[in-house]
N, C-alpha and C positions, 0 to 999 in steps of 0.2 A: 120511204121516209116516214110514213104513218106508223109502221111497225116499230121503227126506232124510237119514235116519240112515245108510243105506248109502253115499250120496254123501259124507257127512261122514267116515265111517270110512275109505273109500277115499282121500279127500283127506289124512287124517291119516297113513295108511299111506305114501302117496307122500312126504309131507314127512319122515317118519322115515327112509325109505330114502335120501332125498336127503341128510339129515344124516349118516347112516351112511357114505355115499359120500364126503362132504366130510371126515369124520373119518378115513377110510382114506387119503385124499389128504394130510391133515395128518401122518399117521404116516409116509408116504413122504417128505414134506418133512423130518420129523425125522431120518430116516435119512440123507437127503442133507445136512442140516445137520451131522450128526455126521461124515460123510465129509469135508466141506469144512473143518471145524475140525481134524480130524486132519491133513489135507494142508496146512493154512494157506492154502487157496485162497479168497481174499477175494472174487474176482469171482463164483465159484459161490455162496458164502455170501450175497452181496448178492442174487443172483437168487432163491435159495431163500427168503430172508426176504421179498422182495417177493411171491412166490407165496403164502407163508403168510399174509401180510396180506390178500391178495385172498380166500383161502379162509376166513379168519376173518370177514371182512365178509359173505361169502355165507352162512356158518353162522349169523351173527347175524340175517340177513334171514329165513332158514328158521326160526329159533327164534321170532321174532316171529309168523310165519305159523302155526307149530305151536301156540303159545299161544292165538292167536285161534281156531284150528280146534278145540282142546280145549274152549274156552269154548262154542263153538257146539254141539259134541256134548253137553256137559253140560246145556245148556238143552234140547236135543232129547230127551235121556233123562230129564229132570227130576231130575238128581242135585244134591242140595243142597250137597254138599262140593265147593267150587271148587278144592280141592287134591287131588282124587282121582287115584290112580295109574292107570297103564294097565291094570293087573290089575283094579282096582275098576271102571274104565270097562267093561272087557271083561265083567265079571260082570253089568253092567246091560244089555248088548246082547242083543236078541232072537235074533240069529243067532250060534250058538256057533262056527261056522266062522270068521266075521269076527272074533270075539273072540280065537280062537286065532291068526289071522294078525296081528292087531294086537299081541298080547302077544309073538309071535315076533319081529316087527320091532323092538319095544321092547327085547327081550333082546339082539338082535344089535347094536343101537346101543349098549346099555350095555357090552357086551363090547369094542366098538371104542373107546369112551371110556376104559375101563380100560387098554387097550393104549396109547392116546395119553398117558395119565397116566404110565405106566411109561416111555415114550420121553422124555417131558418131564423126568422125574426123572433119567434117565441123562444127558441133555443138560446139565442143571443141574450134575451132578457133574463132567462133562467141562469145562464152563466154569469151575467153581471150581478145578479142577486147573490149567487153563491160566492162570488169573488168579494163583493162588499161585506158579506157576512164573515168570511174568512179574515178579511182585513180588520174588521171590527174586533173579532175574537183575538187576533194577534196583538192589537193595541191594548185590549183589556189585559192580556197575559203579561205584556211587557210594561204596563203602566205608563204608556206614552203620554206626552203632554196633551194630545188631542182627546184623551179620554180622562174624565174626572173620577176615576175609581181608585180605591186604595187596595194595595196588595199586602200579603203577609208572608213571612218566611215559614220554614218548617217548625220553628219554636213559637210561632204566634206573634212575633214582633212585626211591627209595620216596616215595610221596605221603603227605601227612598224612591221617589218617582223616577221613571225612565227619562233620561235627558236627550235621547235621540242620537247620542254620539256613537253607539255601537249597533250592530245588526241584531236580529232576533236570535241568531245562534250564539252570539257572545252573551246575551242576557240570560238565556236558558241554560248555559253551560255552568 
């Protein structure tokens, strides 16, 4: 029984380390996404988004395997709480060294997830700024009522203000 528990703990450790690695790779992708957005490099952005999608799928696969491994470990340890934390699982392990390793890997993964969440928030803010800027520029170009600017046609005559009745494509056509 002890060997089964040891194998299950090592398997869970391995899965958590793999998830941490995937999380770190997603953080790098976030940094690359940020750089591509700042440079308006759509080709790089497309490549990074494809890489993020692949990493997200891999992370999901690891998460399903992790959940199954935790269930196996809970059965082996006769833990009734199916929602036990890694710390609670560690407290039930007969080997305190294994418990320490498991909790350490869990903590490292948690820190990586927090860093990824921070990167995601900063990307969201950057995208919001870019979107707001694009919206403002479109309103300037179309002379919408929300924007108090004056536009001129090709002959230099003032144009009539945009009344909002047509879309951007009709105005620019």
